[in-house]
N, C-alpha and C positions, 0 to 999 in steps of 0.2 A: 706510656701506656697497653696496655695489651688487647684486643683487639679479637675477639671471638668468631668464627664461621658460624649461625645457624644451619640447622638441617632440621628439616620435617621428619613428619613422621615413617615414613620410608626410605629412611633414612638418603635422599637422595638433596644434592645440597640446593638451596632456596636463594635463587637470582632476583638483585635488586640494581634497581635503576640507579643507575652513576650522576653526584647528583657533585653537582664543583659549587667552589666557596672564593669568596674572597680572597688574600692573607687577610690571617687570623694575627689578631691585633692583640700588642702583650698587655697582659694580664699582671700591675701590682696588688700586689699581696702587702698589706701591712700587721711586721714582725715585729710589738713595739719586746725592744731586747733589757732584759735589767741592765742596771749599770751600777756595777761595781764599790760604787766610790758611795752608794744608800750601802752596803757591809758595812764599809766604816764607820761612817757617820751613827749606823744602828748599833751596830754591837760596841760603839765607846761610847754615845749616848747611855745603855741598857750598863755598862760597867760604874758608869759614871752616877748610876741612881743608883743603884748595891754597893759603893765605899762607901756615901752617903745614907744608905740606909741603917750598917754598924751591922745588921744581920745578915749579912755576906763574910761567909769562913772561907774566903781562899782558897788554895789545892790541900787542904786537911783530906786524909784516906775515909774510906767507909769503917772502916772499926771505931775512928776519933767521931767521929759524926754519932754514933750506935756510945760511944762513951757519953760523948753532952744530952744523947736525948733519953739516953736511960730512968734515968732519973725522974725525967717531965709528965707534965698529967699530956692526955691524947691531947692532940693538935698541934701542938707546940712544933715547927720546926725550922729548918737554915737552908739556905742555898751556898752551895760551894763546889765548885769548878768538879767537874766530872771526868774519873780514870779512863773512861771510855776517850779511843781519838776519833772516833764522829759524830759525837757533844762533843760541849761548851763546858755547860751547868747540869745537879742533879739538886733535887732537890729533897731535901735529904727528911724527913717526917716521925714525927712519935701516932704507932696505928694502937688502938686497938690489941693488936698482938706484937707489940714491940716497933723500936724503932724501922724503919727503912726508905728505900733511897727507891729515886721515880729522874728517871732524866729528864734533860727540859730541850727539844726539837729545837732546831732553827732555819729556816727557810726563808729568803726571800725577804728580809726586811722583820717575820713574824716569830713572834712563841709561843710553841704551847707546847702540849703533857706530853708526854711519850707511852703507848698505854697495847695494850697487847686486846683490848676492849672489844664486843663489836661496836661497841660507836664511837672508835677512834678514829675513822673519820672527819663526824662532827666535833671535834674537839672544836670551839674558840681558838684561832690564835693571838698574840696585839705585841703589838710593839715596839714590848718590853720586859722582863721579870719581875720587877714591882706591881707593873697593873695585872699581869698573869694573877698576883696571890691576891693581890688585890680582889679580883672579880671572886674567886673562890671561898678567901673568905669571905667573904659582905655576902653570899648564899645563905654562906651555911648561919652568921652572924641572924639573918633577916628569916631563917625561917622556912628557904624554900627550897630544899633538896627534892621533891615533886617535880619541881619548877623546870629546875636546870635539867638540862636535855646534853649538860654536855659530859663530863666528868660523878662521875660519882663510885664510881670502880676502880680500883686499879687492882696492879697483877702483881704479888710477892716472888718473889724469884724464891719459890718453897718447889718443894716434889711433887707435889697433885696442884699446883700455878691456882691455889685458892686465892679466889678474890675477899678485899677487906677492902668495904668502905674506906674513904677515906676524906677526913676531914682538917681542913684549918680552921685554927684558930688565933693562933700570937704565935707570931720572932719571937726566937730566942740570940740573942744580939753578945759578941765577942766579948769578954771580959772586957778590952783594951777598949773597944768601944758602944763605951756605954753610952745614948744619948746625950746630947746634951744639954740642957735648961731652954738655949734658944732654937733645935731640933725642937722637944718637945711642944713645944708655943707652938712651931711652924704644922707639925700633926693636926696636933688642936687647932686653928682655923681650921687646914683640910679636909675637917671631919665634921667643921659646920657652913663651907661655905662650895662651889660650883667655879665662885667664878673668882678669885681673885686678886682678879685686874679692877674690880672695880671695889676695891673697897681702898678707903679712905687714911692710905700708906706713904713714906717717901718710895720715890723710884728702890733706890739700894732693896728697902724691904721685899716691898714686891721681887725685883726678881730675887733676892735670896725666900720668896716661895715659891717661884715657877723652879725656879733650880732644883728641888724637891713638891709635885706638886699630889702627895700618896699620903695616906693616912699608919703606916705600920713602916 
């Protein structure tokens, strides 16, 4: 603690009466520490979901993702491992200017898209990447571009840092991970109910639905 001496306008020292205090009580500040085990659970659950999705391509390079998306329609996307040492995952998406990549940040059990947009601080975060992707796909499908205050533009790695509108429409699956009939059925059920626990289904089927509670 820094204590300053106060002086008046004539630069004379101002005297204050001496006040005595009883011994101060210890003030205990409550500090909430992040439990590292939560990182393990969060990351483990996230990759479990991604493995089941079929549109997580793993450790492919940016050029390989570019080749996959080059002939796709605008809004087609995939998730892959990031080549940057400070990021785990990257969203590769076909935009109106061609394929581009957006890194996915992870912090304290939450994922969000990286951006140089002024709205970066307002970007919404999610407990896993499928929830993040589902959010932006739903925003587009419902025509809520003007209502979405989080991310409408990402900055492309272009010389003039031109912004391009980000649209997520549909994922592209790995050839060896084309969804099974059971998984496709699960996606349809998830699209038509928000509470699978209430469905009159055997417990193993309910657990199967809960293992992947997404629509993509």
